[in-house]
N, CA, C, O and the ligand as a Tripos MOL2 file, in Angstrom:
@<TRIPOS>MOLECULE
protein
  313   311    79     0     0
PROTEIN
NO_CHARGES

@<TRIPOS>ATOM
      1 N          19.8920   -3.2500  -19.6620 N.3       1 MET1
      2 CA         21.0810   -2.4220  -19.7950 C.3       1 MET1
      3 C          20.6980   -0.9400  -19.8240 C.2       1 MET1
      4 O          19.5880   -0.5690  -20.2070 O.2       1 MET1
      5 N          21.6320   -0.1320  -19.4170 N.am      2 GLY2
      6 CA         21.3430    1.2990  -19.4050 C.3       2 GLY2
      7 C          20.6230    1.7340  -18.1480 C.2       2 GLY2
      8 O          20.5030    2.9280  -17.8730 O.2       2 GLY2
      9 N          20.1510    0.7780  -17.3960 N.am      3 ARG3
     10 CA         19.4640    1.1350  -16.1710 C.3       3 ARG3
     11 C          20.4740    1.2630  -15.0450 C.2       3 ARG3
     12 O          21.2940    0.3720  -14.8270 O.2       3 ARG3
     13 N          20.4090    2.3690  -14.3380 N.am      4 ARG4
     14 CA         21.3900    2.6270  -13.3130 C.3       4 ARG4
     15 C          21.1380    1.6930  -12.1360 C.2       4 ARG4
     16 O          20.0180    1.5440  -11.6480 O.2       4 ARG4
     17 N          22.2070    1.0870  -11.7140 N.am      5 HIS5
     18 CA         22.0810    0.1000  -10.6510 C.3       5 HIS5
     19 C          23.0190    0.4700   -9.5160 C.2       5 HIS5
     20 O          24.2050    0.7180   -9.7330 O.2       5 HIS5
     21 N          22.4880    0.5050   -8.3270 N.am      6 VAL6
     22 CA         23.3210    0.7890   -7.1700 C.3       6 VAL6
     23 C          24.1440   -0.4530   -6.8510 C.2       6 VAL6
     24 O          23.6120   -1.5520   -6.6960 O.2       6 VAL6
     25 N          25.4360   -0.2520   -6.7590 N.am      7 LYS7
     26 CA         26.2950   -1.3860   -6.4290 C.3       7 LYS7
     27 C          26.1210   -1.7440   -4.9660 C.2       7 LYS7
     28 O          26.0710   -0.8820   -4.0890 O.2       7 LYS7
     29 N          26.0310   -3.0180   -4.7370 N.am      8 GLU8
     30 CA         25.8550   -3.4720   -3.3650 C.3       8 GLU8
     31 C          26.9780   -4.4100   -2.9790 C.2       8 GLU8
     32 O          27.6800   -4.9700   -3.8210 O.2       8 GLU8
     33 N          27.1200   -4.5590   -1.6730 N.am      9 PHE9
     34 CA         28.1040   -5.5090   -1.1760 C.3       9 PHE9
     35 C          27.5520   -6.9190   -1.2810 C.2       9 PHE9
     36 O          26.3400   -7.1310   -1.3370 O.2       9 PHE9
     37 N          28.4550   -7.8630   -1.3060 N.am     10 ARG10
     38 CA         28.0000   -9.2350   -1.1720 C.3      10 ARG10
     39 C          27.3940   -9.4010    0.2150 C.2      10 ARG10
     40 O          27.7560   -8.6640    1.1320 O.2      10 ARG10
     41 N          26.4830  -10.3500    0.3860 N.am     11 PRO11
     42 CA         25.7950  -10.4930    1.6800 C.3      11 PRO11
     43 C          26.7530  -10.6540    2.8570 C.2      11 PRO11
     44 O          26.5160  -10.0910    3.9260 O.2      11 PRO11
     45 N          27.8350  -11.4170    2.6740 N.am     12 ASP12
     46 CA         28.7540  -11.6050    3.8020 C.3      12 ASP12
     47 C          29.5160  -10.3270    4.0970 C.2      12 ASP12
     48 O          29.8110  -10.0310    5.2550 O.2      12 ASP12
     49 N          29.8340   -9.5710    3.0650 N.am     13 GLU13
     50 CA         30.5120   -8.2940    3.2720 C.3      13 GLU13
     51 C          29.5990   -7.3140    3.9860 C.2      13 GLU13
     52 O          30.0190   -6.5970    4.8940 O.2      13 GLU13
     53 N          28.3450   -7.2960    3.5600 N.am     14 ALA14
     54 CA         27.3820   -6.3900    4.1750 C.3      14 ALA14
     55 C          27.1850   -6.7360    5.6500 C.2      14 ALA14
     56 O          27.1180   -5.8450    6.4970 O.2      14 ALA14
     57 N          27.0920   -8.0170    5.9500 N.am     15 LEU15
     58 CA         26.9120   -8.4350    7.3360 C.3      15 LEU15
     59 C          28.0900   -8.0120    8.1980 C.2      15 LEU15
     60 O          27.9100   -7.5710    9.3330 O.2      15 LEU15
     61 N          29.3000   -8.1450    7.6560 N.am     16 GLY16
     62 CA         30.4880   -7.7400    8.3920 C.3      16 GLY16
     63 C          30.4880   -6.2540    8.6860 C.2      16 GLY16
     64 O          30.8310   -5.8330    9.7900 O.2      16 GLY16
     65 N          30.1060   -5.4650    7.7060 N.am     17 LEU17
     66 CA         30.0500   -4.0150    7.8910 C.3      17 LEU17
     67 C          29.0130   -3.6350    8.9330 C.2      17 LEU17
     68 O          29.2550   -2.7790    9.7840 O.2      17 LEU17
     69 N          27.8570   -4.2800    8.8550 N.am     18 ILE18
     70 CA         26.7660   -3.9430    9.7550 C.3      18 ILE18
     71 C          27.1310   -4.3020   11.1890 C.2      18 ILE18
     72 O          26.9040   -3.5140   12.1070 O.2      18 ILE18
     73 N          27.6980   -5.4890   11.3820 N.am     19 SER19
     74 CA         28.0310   -5.8840   12.7450 C.3      19 SER19
     75 C          29.1460   -5.0040   13.2950 C.2      19 SER19
     76 O          29.1420   -4.6760   14.4820 O.2      19 SER19
     77 N          30.1000   -4.6180   12.4530 N.am     20 ALA20
     78 CA         31.1630   -3.7200   12.9150 C.3      20 ALA20
     79 C          30.5850   -2.3650   13.2900 C.2      20 ALA20
     80 O          30.9820   -1.7660   14.2890 O.2      20 ALA20
     81 N          29.6500   -1.8860   12.4860 N.am     21 ASP21
     82 CA         29.0440   -0.5880   12.7770 C.3      21 ASP21
     83 C          28.2470   -0.6420   14.0670 C.2      21 ASP21
     84 O          28.2580    0.3070   14.8520 O.2      21 ASP21
     85 N          27.5620   -1.7400   14.2840 N.am     22 ARG22
     86 CA         26.8010   -1.8850   15.5250 C.3      22 ARG22
     87 C          27.7300   -1.9200   16.7260 C.2      22 ARG22
     88 O          27.3600   -1.4960   17.8210 O.2      22 ARG22
     89 N          28.9440   -2.4280   16.5170 N.am     23 ASP23
     90 CA         29.9270   -2.4750   17.6010 C.3      23 ASP23
     91 C          30.6730   -1.1560   17.7450 C.2      23 ASP23
     92 O          31.5420   -1.0190   18.6060 O.2      23 ASP23
     93 N          30.3360   -0.1920   16.9050 N.am     24 GLY24
     94 CA         30.9970    1.1040   16.9970 C.3      24 GLY24
     95 C          32.3650    1.1310   16.3450 C.2      24 GLY24
     96 O          33.1540    2.0450   16.5810 O.2      24 GLY24
     97 N          32.6450    0.1320   15.5270 N.am     25 LYS25
     98 CA         33.9450    0.0850   14.8610 C.3      25 LYS25
     99 C          33.8290    0.6700   13.4570 C.2      25 LYS25
    100 O          32.7770    0.6310   12.8180 O.2      25 LYS25
    101 N          34.9410    1.2060   13.0160 N.am     26 VAL26
    102 CA         35.0240    1.6560   11.6280 C.3      26 VAL26
    103 C          35.9670    0.7140   10.9060 C.2      26 VAL26
    104 O          37.1250    0.5560   11.2940 O.2      26 VAL26
    105 N          35.4700    0.1020    9.8720 N.am     27 VAL27
    106 CA         36.2870   -0.8690    9.1460 C.3      27 VAL27
    107 C          36.4870   -0.3940    7.7130 C.2      27 VAL27
    108 O          35.6450    0.3270    7.1770 O.2      27 VAL27
    109 N          37.5810   -0.7880    7.0960 N.am     28 PRO28
    110 CA         37.7540   -0.4580    5.6850 C.3      28 PRO28
    111 C          36.7510   -1.2140    4.8320 C.2      28 PRO28
    112 O          36.1650   -2.2070    5.2630 O.2      28 PRO28
    113 N          36.5690   -0.7280    3.6260 N.am     29 CYS29
    114 CA         35.6370   -1.3610    2.6990 C.3      29 CYS29
    115 C          36.0460   -2.8050    2.4580 C.2      29 CYS29
    116 O          37.1830   -3.0560    2.0560 O.2      29 CYS29
    117 N          35.1510   -3.7640    2.6910 N.am     30 PRO30
    118 CA         35.5000   -5.1750    2.4870 C.3      30 PRO30
    119 C          35.6090   -5.5450    1.0110 C.2      30 PRO30
    120 O          36.1080   -6.6160    0.6660 O.2      30 PRO30
    121 N          35.1510   -4.6770    0.1690 N.am     31 SER31
    122 CA         35.1780   -4.9880   -1.2530 C.3      31 SER31
    123 C          36.4490   -4.4860   -1.9170 C.2      31 SER31
    124 O          37.1030   -5.2300   -2.6490 O.2      31 SER31
    125 N          36.8100   -3.2100   -1.6640 N.am     32 CYS32
    126 CA         37.9820   -2.6510   -2.3430 C.3      32 CYS32
    127 C          39.1030   -2.3360   -1.3660 C.2      32 CYS32
    128 O          40.2130   -2.0130   -1.7920 O.2      32 CYS32
    129 N          38.8380   -2.4240   -0.0530 N.am     33 GLY33
    130 CA         39.8970   -2.2400    0.9390 C.3      33 GLY33
    131 C          40.1930   -0.7980    1.2920 C.2      33 GLY33
    132 O          41.0660   -0.5430    2.1230 O.2      33 GLY33
    133 N          39.5010    0.1510    0.6930 N.am     34 ALA34
    134 CA         39.7590    1.5480    0.9830 C.3      34 ALA34
    135 C          39.1460    1.9400    2.3270 C.2      34 ALA34
    136 O          38.0550    1.4930    2.6830 O.2      34 ALA34
    137 N          39.8650    2.7780    3.0610 N.am     35 ALA35
    138 CA         39.3570    3.2270    4.3580 C.3      35 ALA35
    139 C          38.5020    4.4640    4.1530 C.2      35 ALA35
    140 O          38.7510    5.5220    4.7290 O.2      35 ALA35
    141 N          37.5030    4.3040    3.3290 N.am     36 THR36
    142 CA         36.6860    5.4620    2.9620 C.3      36 THR36
    143 C          35.2120    5.1860    3.2060 C.2      36 THR36
    144 O          34.3510    5.7460    2.5280 O.2      36 THR36
    145 N          34.9220    4.3290    4.1690 N.am     37 MET37
    146 CA         33.5290    4.0490    4.4560 C.3      37 MET37
    147 C          32.8930    5.2630    5.1400 C.2      37 MET37
    148 O          33.3480    5.7130    6.1920 O.2      37 MET37
    149 N          31.8540    5.7660    4.5290 N.am     38 GLY38
    150 CA         31.1340    6.8930    5.1100 C.3      38 GLY38
    151 C          29.8550    6.3920    5.7540 C.2      38 GLY38
    152 O          29.3150    5.3520    5.3760 O.2      38 GLY38
    153 N          29.3820    7.1460    6.7310 N.am     39 ARG39
    154 CA         28.1820    6.7320    7.4550 C.3      39 ARG39
    155 C          27.1910    7.8740    7.4820 C.2      39 ARG39
    156 O          27.5470    9.0220    7.7450 O.2      39 ARG39
    157 N          25.9530    7.5470    7.2070 N.am     40 ARG40
    158 CA         24.8810    8.5180    7.3490 C.3      40 ARG40
    159 C          23.7920    7.8870    8.1780 C.2      40 ARG40
    160 O          23.3890    6.7730    7.8400 O.2      40 ARG40
    161 N          23.2790    8.4840    9.2230 N.am     41 PRO41
    162 CA         23.7950    9.7570    9.7480 C.3      41 PRO41
    163 C          25.1590    9.5660   10.3960 C.2      41 PRO41
    164 O          25.5550    8.4400   10.6950 O.2      41 PRO41
    165 N          25.8650   10.6450   10.6090 N.am     42 ASN42
    166 CA         27.1610   10.5510   11.2620 C.3      42 ASN42
    167 C          27.0070    9.9700   12.6520 C.2      42 ASN42
    168 O          26.0140   10.1990   13.3430 O.2      42 ASN42
    169 N          28.0110    9.2170   13.0370 N.am     43 ARG43
    170 CA         27.9730    8.6300   14.3710 C.3      43 ARG43
    171 C          28.1530    9.7340   15.4180 C.2      43 ARG43
    172 O          29.0840   10.5350   15.3300 O.2      43 ARG43
    173 N          27.2530    9.7700   16.4080 N.am     44 PRO44
    174 CA         27.4050   10.7900   17.4500 C.3      44 PRO44
    175 C          28.7150   10.5880   18.1990 C.2      44 PRO44
    176 O          29.1830    9.4620   18.3650 O.2      44 PRO44
    177 N          29.2960   11.6890   18.6460 N.am     45 GLU45
    178 CA         30.6160   11.5870   19.2700 C.3      45 GLU45
    179 C          30.5780   10.8430   20.5930 C.2      45 GLU45
    180 O          31.5830   10.2670   21.0070 O.2      45 GLU45
    181 N          29.4480   10.8480   21.2510 N.am     46 ASP46
    182 CA         29.3800   10.1230   22.5270 C.3      46 ASP46
    183 C          29.1600    8.6280   22.3170 C.2      46 ASP46
    184 O          29.0970    7.8640   23.2810 O.2      46 ASP46
    185 N          29.0430    8.2150   21.0590 N.am     47 GLY47
    186 CA         28.9030    6.7980   20.7780 C.3      47 GLY47
    187 C          27.5090    6.2610   20.9970 C.2      47 GLY47
    188 O          27.2510    5.0780   20.7750 O.2      47 GLY47
    189 N          26.6060    7.1250   21.4330 N.am     48 HIS48
    190 CA         25.2440    6.6500   21.6520 C.3      48 HIS48
    191 C          24.5600    6.4920   20.3060 C.2      48 HIS48
    192 O          24.4240    7.4500   19.5450 O.2      48 HIS48
    193 N          24.1410    5.2990   20.0320 N.am     49 LEU49
    194 CA         23.5550    5.0310   18.7270 C.3      49 LEU49
    195 C          22.1100    5.4980   18.6770 C.2      49 LEU49
    196 O          21.3610    5.3740   19.6460 O.2      49 LEU49
    197 N          21.7480    6.0250   17.5530 N.am     50 VAL50
    198 CA         20.3900    6.5160   17.3570 C.3      50 VAL50
    199 C          19.6450    5.5180   16.4890 C.2      50 VAL50
    200 O          20.1400    5.0710   15.4550 O.2      50 VAL50
    201 N          18.4560    5.1840   16.9310 N.am     51 ALA51
    202 CA         17.6690    4.2290   16.1640 C.3      51 ALA51
    203 C          17.2420    4.8320   14.8420 C.2      51 ALA51
    204 O          16.9200    6.0160   14.7540 O.2      51 ALA51
    205 N          17.2450    4.0060   13.8280 N.am     52 GLY52
    206 CA         16.7910    4.4770   12.5270 C.3      52 GLY52
    207 C          17.6430    3.8950   11.4210 C.2      52 GLY52
    208 O          18.5810    3.1410   11.6800 O.2      52 GLY52
    209 N          17.3190    4.2400   10.2020 N.am     53 PRO53
    210 CA         18.0750    3.7040    9.0790 C.3      53 PRO53
    211 C          19.4830    4.2810    9.0290 C.2      53 PRO53
    212 O          19.6880    5.4790    9.2260 O.2      53 PRO53
    213 N          20.4380    3.4180    8.7650 N.am     54 VAL54
    214 CA         21.8340    3.8270    8.6350 C.3      54 VAL54
    215 C          22.3170    3.4140    7.2570 C.2      54 VAL54
    216 O          22.0710    2.2930    6.8120 O.2      54 VAL54
    217 N          22.9980    4.3160    6.5910 N.am     55 THR55
    218 CA         23.5460    4.0130    5.2780 C.3      55 THR55
    219 C          25.0600    4.0880    5.3420 C.2      55 THR55
    220 O          25.6280    5.1030    5.7440 O.2      55 THR55
    221 N          25.6990    3.0200    4.9490 N.am     56 LEU56
    222 CA         27.1560    2.9810    4.8880 C.3      56 LEU56
    223 C          27.5600    2.9630    3.4210 C.2      56 LEU56
    224 O          27.1130    2.1130    2.6490 O.2      56 LEU56
    225 N          28.4040    3.9050    3.0510 N.am     57 THR57
    226 CA         28.7890    4.0380    1.6540 C.3      57 THR57
    227 C          30.3020    4.0700    1.5250 C.2      57 THR57
    228 O          30.9770    4.7460    2.3020 O.2      57 THR57
    229 N          30.8330    3.3520    0.5600 N.am     58 CYS58
    230 CA         32.2550    3.4370    0.2670 C.3      58 CYS58
    231 C          32.4600    4.5120   -0.7880 C.2      58 CYS58
    232 O          31.8900    4.4580   -1.8780 O.2      58 CYS58
    233 N          33.2970    5.5020   -0.4320 N.am     59 ALA59
    234 CA         33.5290    6.6060   -1.3690 C.3      59 ALA59
    235 C          34.3790    6.1590   -2.5510 C.2      59 ALA59
    236 O          34.3740    6.8010   -3.6010 O.2      59 ALA59
    237 N          35.1040    5.0670   -2.3840 N.am     60 ALA60
    238 CA         36.0060    4.6300   -3.4490 C.3      60 ALA60
    239 C          35.2820    3.8160   -4.5140 C.2      60 ALA60
    240 O          35.4580    4.0630   -5.7070 O.2      60 ALA60
    241 N          34.4700    2.8480   -4.0960 N.am     61 CYS61
    242 CA         33.8300    1.9850   -5.0840 C.3      61 CYS61
    243 C          32.3170    2.1660   -5.1300 C.2      61 CYS61
    244 O          31.6300    1.4970   -5.9010 O.2      61 CYS61
    245 N          31.7990    3.0780   -4.2970 N.am     62 SER62
    246 CA         30.3840    3.4630   -4.3550 C.3      62 SER62
    247 C          29.4350    2.3630   -3.9350 C.2      62 SER62
    248 O          28.2360    2.4460   -4.1980 O.2      62 SER62
    249 N          29.9530    1.3330   -3.2880 N.am     63 ARG63
    250 CA         29.0320    0.3160   -2.8060 C.3      63 ARG63
    251 C          28.2960    0.8290   -1.5730 C.2      63 ARG63
    252 O          28.8350    1.6030   -0.7820 O.2      63 ARG63
    253 N          27.0690    0.3840   -1.4340 N.am     64 VAL64
    254 CA         26.1910    0.9050   -0.4070 C.3      64 VAL64
    255 C          25.5480   -0.2400    0.3510 C.2      64 VAL64
    256 O          25.1540   -1.2450   -0.2400 O.2      64 VAL64
    257 N          25.4460   -0.0850    1.6560 N.am     65 VAL65
    258 CA         24.6560   -1.0250    2.4380 C.3      65 VAL65
    259 C          23.8100   -0.2080    3.4090 C.2      65 VAL65
    260 O          24.2840    0.7610    4.0030 O.2      65 VAL65
    261 N          22.5740   -0.6070    3.5580 N.am     66 THR66
    262 CA         21.6580    0.0950    4.4460 C.3      66 THR66
    263 C          21.0880   -0.8950    5.4450 C.2      66 THR66
    264 O          20.7540   -2.0270    5.0920 O.2      66 THR66
    265 N          20.9810   -0.4660    6.6840 N.am     67 TYR67
    266 CA         20.3140   -1.3220    7.6610 C.3      67 TYR67
    267 C          19.5880   -0.4530    8.6720 C.2      67 TYR67
    268 O          19.8230    0.7530    8.7540 O.2      67 TYR67
    269 N          18.7180   -1.0660    9.4300 N.am     68 ILE68
    270 CA         17.9740   -0.3400   10.4400 C.3      68 ILE68
    271 C          18.6320   -0.5740   11.7900 C.2      68 ILE68
    272 O          18.6850   -1.6990   12.2860 O.2      68 ILE68
    273 N          19.1310    0.5040   12.3710 N.am     69 ASP69
    274 CA         19.7490    0.3990   13.6850 C.3      69 ASP69
    275 C          18.6550    0.5110   14.7400 C.2      69 ASP69
    276 O          17.8400    1.4320   14.7140 O.2      69 ASP69
    277 N          18.6520   -0.4400   15.6640 N.am     70 ARG70
    278 CA         17.6090   -0.4010   16.6930 C.3      70 ARG70
    279 C          17.9590    0.5560   17.8120 C.2      70 ARG70
    280 O          17.1490    0.7760   18.7130 O.2      70 ARG70
    281 N          19.1580    1.1320   17.7710 N.am     71 GLY71
    282 CA         19.5220    2.1160   18.7890 C.3      71 GLY71
    283 C          19.9320    1.4990   20.1020 C.2      71 GLY71
    284 O          19.9750    2.1860   21.1230 O.2      71 GLY71
    285 N          20.2330    0.2210   20.0970 N.am     72 THR72
    286 CA         20.6570   -0.4290   21.3350 C.3      72 THR72
    287 C          22.1760   -0.4960   21.3570 C.2      72 THR72
    288 O          22.7880   -1.3900   20.7730 O.2      72 THR72
    289 N          22.7590    0.4650   22.0400 N.am     73 ALA73
    290 CA         24.2110    0.4820   22.1390 C.3      73 ALA73
    291 C          24.6720   -0.6870   22.9860 C.2      73 ALA73
    292 O          24.1300   -0.9330   24.0640 O.2      73 ALA73
    293 N          25.6640   -1.4010   22.5040 N.am     74 THR74
    294 CA         26.1380   -2.5570   23.2410 C.3      74 THR74
    295 C          27.0290   -2.1180   24.4120 C.2      74 THR74
    296 O          27.9410   -1.3120   24.2270 O.2      74 THR74
    297 N          26.7710   -2.6390   25.5970 N.am     75 PRO75
    298 CA         27.5650   -2.2360   26.7650 C.3      75 PRO75
    299 C          28.9940   -2.7710   26.7340 C.2      75 PRO75
    300 O          29.8020   -2.4310   27.5980 O.2      75 PRO75
    301 N          29.3050   -3.5950   25.7580 N.am     76 THR76
    302 CA         30.6530   -4.1410   25.6810 C.3      76 THR76
    303 C          31.6150   -3.1880   24.9880 C.2      76 THR76
    304 O          32.8070   -3.4740   24.8680 O.2      76 THR76
    305 N          31.0860   -2.0430   24.5310 N.am     77 ALA77
    306 CA         31.9050   -1.1500   23.7300 C.3      77 ALA77
    307 C          33.1130   -0.6320   24.4970 C.2      77 ALA77
    308 O          34.1880   -0.4670   23.9220 O.2      77 ALA77
    309 N          32.9470   -0.3760   25.7850 N.am     78 ARG78
    310 CA         34.1150    0.0830   26.5450 C.3      78 ARG78
    311 C          34.0400   -0.3450   27.9810 C.2      78 ARG78
    312 O          34.9420   -0.0440   28.7630 O.2      78 ARG78
    313 ZN         34.9760    0.1590   -1.5890 Zn       79 ZN79
@<TRIPOS>BOND
     1     1     2 1
     2     2     3 1
     3     3     4 2
     4     3     5 am
     5     5     6 1
     6     6     7 1
     7     7     8 2
     8     7     9 am
     9     9    10 1
    10    10    11 1
    11    11    12 2
    12    11    13 am
    13    13    14 1
    14    14    15 1
    15    15    16 2
    16    15    17 am
    17    17    18 1
    18    18    19 1
    19    19    20 2
    20    19    21 am
    21    21    22 1
    22    22    23 1
    23    23    24 2
    24    23    25 am
    25    25    26 1
    26    26    27 1
    27    27    28 2
    28    27    29 am
    29    29    30 1
    30    30    31 1
    31    31    32 2
    32    31    33 am
    33    33    34 1
    34    34    35 1
    35    35    36 2
    36    35    37 am
    37    37    38 1
    38    38    39 1
    39    39    40 2
    40    39    41 am
    41    41    42 1
    42    42    43 1
    43    43    44 2
    44    43    45 am
    45    45    46 1
    46    46    47 1
    47    47    48 2
    48    47    49 am
    49    49    50 1
    50    50    51 1
    51    51    52 2
    52    51    53 am
    53    53    54 1
    54    54    55 1
    55    55    56 2
    56    55    57 am
    57    57    58 1
    58    58    59 1
    59    59    60 2
    60    59    61 am
    61    61    62 1
    62    62    63 1
    63    63    64 2
    64    63    65 am
    65    65    66 1
    66    66    67 1
    67    67    68 2
    68    67    69 am
    69    69    70 1
    70    70    71 1
    71    71    72 2
    72    71    73 am
    73    73    74 1
    74    74    75 1
    75    75    76 2
    76    75    77 am
    77    77    78 1
    78    78    79 1
    79    79    80 2
    80    79    81 am
    81    81    82 1
    82    82    83 1
    83    83    84 2
    84    83    85 am
    85    85    86 1
    86    86    87 1
    87    87    88 2
    88    87    89 am
    89    89    90 1
    90    90    91 1
    91    91    92 2
    92    91    93 am
    93    93    94 1
    94    94    95 1
    95    95    96 2
    96    95    97 am
    97    97    98 1
    98    98    99 1
    99    99   100 2
   100    99   101 am
   101   101   102 1
   102   102   103 1
   103   103   104 2
   104   103   105 am
   105   105   106 1
   106   106   107 1
   107   107   108 2
   108   107   109 am
   109   109   110 1
   110   110   111 1
   111   111   112 2
   112   111   113 am
   113   113   114 1
   114   114   115 1
   115   115   116 2
   116   115   117 am
   117   117   118 1
   118   118   119 1
   119   119   120 2
   120   119   121 am
   121   121   122 1
   122   122   123 1
   123   123   124 2
   124   123   125 am
   125   125   126 1
   126   126   127 1
   127   127   128 2
   128   127   129 am
   129   129   130 1
   130   130   131 1
   131   131   132 2
   132   131   133 am
   133   133   134 1
   134   134   135 1
   135   135   136 2
   136   135   137 am
   137   137   138 1
   138   138   139 1
   139   139   140 2
   140   139   141 am
   141   141   142 1
   142   142   143 1
   143   143   144 2
   144   143   145 am
   145   145   146 1
   146   146   147 1
   147   147   148 2
   148   147   149 am
   149   149   150 1
   150   150   151 1
   151   151   152 2
   152   151   153 am
   153   153   154 1
   154   154   155 1
   155   155   156 2
   156   155   157 am
   157   157   158 1
   158   158   159 1
   159   159   160 2
   160   159   161 am
   161   161   162 1
   162   162   163 1
   163   163   164 2
   164   163   165 am
   165   165   166 1
   166   166   167 1
   167   167   168 2
   168   167   169 am
   169   169   170 1
   170   170   171 1
   171   171   172 2
   172   171   173 am
   173   173   174 1
   174   174   175 1
   175   175   176 2
   176   175   177 am
   177   177   178 1
   178   178   179 1
   179   179   180 2
   180   179   181 am
   181   181   182 1
   182   182   183 1
   183   183   184 2
   184   183   185 am
   185   185   186 1
   186   186   187 1
   187   187   188 2
   188   187   189 am
   189   189   190 1
   190   190   191 1
   191   191   192 2
   192   191   193 am
   193   193   194 1
   194   194   195 1
   195   195   196 2
   196   195   197 am
   197   197   198 1
   198   198   199 1
   199   199   200 2
   200   199   201 am
   201   201   202 1
   202   202   203 1
   203   203   204 2
   204   203   205 am
   205   205   206 1
   206   206   207 1
   207   207   208 2
   208   207   209 am
   209   209   210 1
   210   210   211 1
   211   211   212 2
   212   211   213 am
   213   213   214 1
   214   214   215 1
   215   215   216 2
   216   215   217 am
   217   217   218 1
   218   218   219 1
   219   219   220 2
   220   219   221 am
   221   221   222 1
   222   222   223 1
   223   223   224 2
   224   223   225 am
   225   225   226 1
   226   226   227 1
   227   227   228 2
   228   227   229 am
   229   229   230 1
   230   230   231 1
   231   231   232 2
   232   231   233 am
   233   233   234 1
   234   234   235 1
   235   235   236 2
   236   235   237 am
   237   237   238 1
   238   238   239 1
   239   239   240 2
   240   239   241 am
   241   241   242 1
   242   242   243 1
   243   243   244 2
   244   243   245 am
   245   245   246 1
   246   246   247 1
   247   247   248 2
   248   247   249 am
   249   249   250 1
   250   250   251 1
   251   251   252 2
   252   251   253 am
   253   253   254 1
   254   254   255 1
   255   255   256 2
   256   255   257 am
   257   257   258 1
   258   258   259 1
   259   259   260 2
   260   259   261 am
   261   261   262 1
   262   262   263 1
   263   263   264 2
   264   263   265 am
   265   265   266 1
   266   266   267 1
   267   267   268 2
   268   267   269 am
   269   269   270 1
   270   270   271 1
   271   271   272 2
   272   271   273 am
   273   273   274 1
   274   274   275 1
   275   275   276 2
   276   275   277 am
   277   277   278 1
   278   278   279 1
   279   279   280 2
   280   279   281 am
   281   281   282 1
   282   282   283 1
   283   283   284 2
   284   283   285 am
   285   285   286 1
   286   286   287 1
   287   287   288 2
   288   287   289 am
   289   289   290 1
   290   290   291 1
   291   291   292 2
   292   291   293 am
   293   293   294 1
   294   294   295 1
   295   295   296 2
   296   295   297 am
   297   297   298 1
   298   298   299 1
   299   299   300 2
   300   299   301 am
   301   301   302 1
   302   302   303 1
   303   303   304 2
   304   303   305 am
   305   305   306 1
   306   306   307 1
   307   307   308 2
   308   307   309 am
   309   309   310 1
   310   310   311 1
   311   311   312 2
@<TRIPOS>SUBSTRUCTURE
     1 MET1         2 RESIDUE 1 A MET
     2 GLY2         6 RESIDUE 1 A GLY
     3 ARG3        10 RESIDUE 1 A ARG
     4 ARG4        14 RESIDUE 1 A ARG
     5 HIS5        18 RESIDUE 1 A HIS
     6 VAL6        22 RESIDUE 1 A VAL
     7 LYS7        26 RESIDUE 1 A LYS
     8 GLU8        30 RESIDUE 1 A GLU
     9 PHE9        34 RESIDUE 1 A PHE
    10 ARG10       38 RESIDUE 1 A ARG
    11 PRO11       42 RESIDUE 1 A PRO
    12 ASP12       46 RESIDUE 1 A ASP
    13 GLU13       50 RESIDUE 1 A GLU
    14 ALA14       54 RESIDUE 1 A ALA
    15 LEU15       58 RESIDUE 1 A LEU
    16 GLY16       62 RESIDUE 1 A GLY
    17 LEU17       66 RESIDUE 1 A LEU
    18 ILE18       70 RESIDUE 1 A ILE
    19 SER19       74 RESIDUE 1 A SER
    20 ALA20       78 RESIDUE 1 A ALA
    21 ASP21       82 RESIDUE 1 A ASP
    22 ARG22       86 RESIDUE 1 A ARG
    23 ASP23       90 RESIDUE 1 A ASP
    24 GLY24       94 RESIDUE 1 A GLY
    25 LYS25       98 RESIDUE 1 A LYS
    26 VAL26      102 RESIDUE 1 A VAL
    27 VAL27      106 RESIDUE 1 A VAL
    28 PRO28      110 RESIDUE 1 A PRO
    29 CYS29      114 RESIDUE 1 A CYS
    30 PRO30      118 RESIDUE 1 A PRO
    31 SER31      122 RESIDUE 1 A SER
    32 CYS32      126 RESIDUE 1 A CYS
    33 GLY33      130 RESIDUE 1 A GLY
    34 ALA34      134 RESIDUE 1 A ALA
    35 ALA35      138 RESIDUE 1 A ALA
    36 THR36      142 RESIDUE 1 A THR
    37 MET37      146 RESIDUE 1 A MET
    38 GLY38      150 RESIDUE 1 A GLY
    39 ARG39      154 RESIDUE 1 A ARG
    40 ARG40      158 RESIDUE 1 A ARG
    41 PRO41      162 RESIDUE 1 A PRO
    42 ASN42      166 RESIDUE 1 A ASN
    43 ARG43      170 RESIDUE 1 A ARG
    44 PRO44      174 RESIDUE 1 A PRO
    45 GLU45      178 RESIDUE 1 A GLU
    46 ASP46      182 RESIDUE 1 A ASP
    47 GLY47      186 RESIDUE 1 A GLY
    48 HIS48      190 RESIDUE 1 A HIS
    49 LEU49      194 RESIDUE 1 A LEU
    50 VAL50      198 RESIDUE 1 A VAL
    51 ALA51      202 RESIDUE 1 A ALA
    52 GLY52      206 RESIDUE 1 A GLY
    53 PRO53      210 RESIDUE 1 A PRO
    54 VAL54      214 RESIDUE 1 A VAL
    55 THR55      218 RESIDUE 1 A THR
    56 LEU56      222 RESIDUE 1 A LEU
    57 THR57      226 RESIDUE 1 A THR
    58 CYS58      230 RESIDUE 1 A CYS
    59 ALA59      234 RESIDUE 1 A ALA
    60 ALA60      238 RESIDUE 1 A ALA
    61 CYS61      242 RESIDUE 1 A CYS
    62 SER62      246 RESIDUE 1 A SER
    63 ARG63      250 RESIDUE 1 A ARG
    64 VAL64      254 RESIDUE 1 A VAL
    65 VAL65      258 RESIDUE 1 A VAL
    66 THR66      262 RESIDUE 1 A THR
    67 TYR67      266 RESIDUE 1 A TYR
    68 ILE68      270 RESIDUE 1 A ILE
    69 ASP69      274 RESIDUE 1 A ASP
    70 ARG70      278 RESIDUE 1 A ARG
    71 GLY71      282 RESIDUE 1 A GLY
    72 THR72      286 RESIDUE 1 A THR
    73 ALA73      290 RESIDUE 1 A ALA
    74 THR74      294 RESIDUE 1 A THR
    75 PRO75      298 RESIDUE 1 A PRO
    76 THR76      302 RESIDUE 1 A THR
    77 ALA77      306 RESIDUE 1 A ALA
    78 ARG78      310 RESIDUE 1 A ARG
    79 ZN79       313 GROUP 0 **** ****
């Protein structure tokens, strides 16, 4: 107790967020439903994904999920 703990999503929620992010979609927080999911780094406007760690954070409930984006933009996006 007293130790600060980063709130995380449940595994299924995290997977949903990650797959949506890989598809270039913005989804509301699966935990609290707020449309306040933030992304770091910001998604480039041309939609070209940059390889590297991506952090998705809900501003409402502070849950965080991190994954490594391989930078392979899916051609099905448009
Ligand atoms: Zn939330």
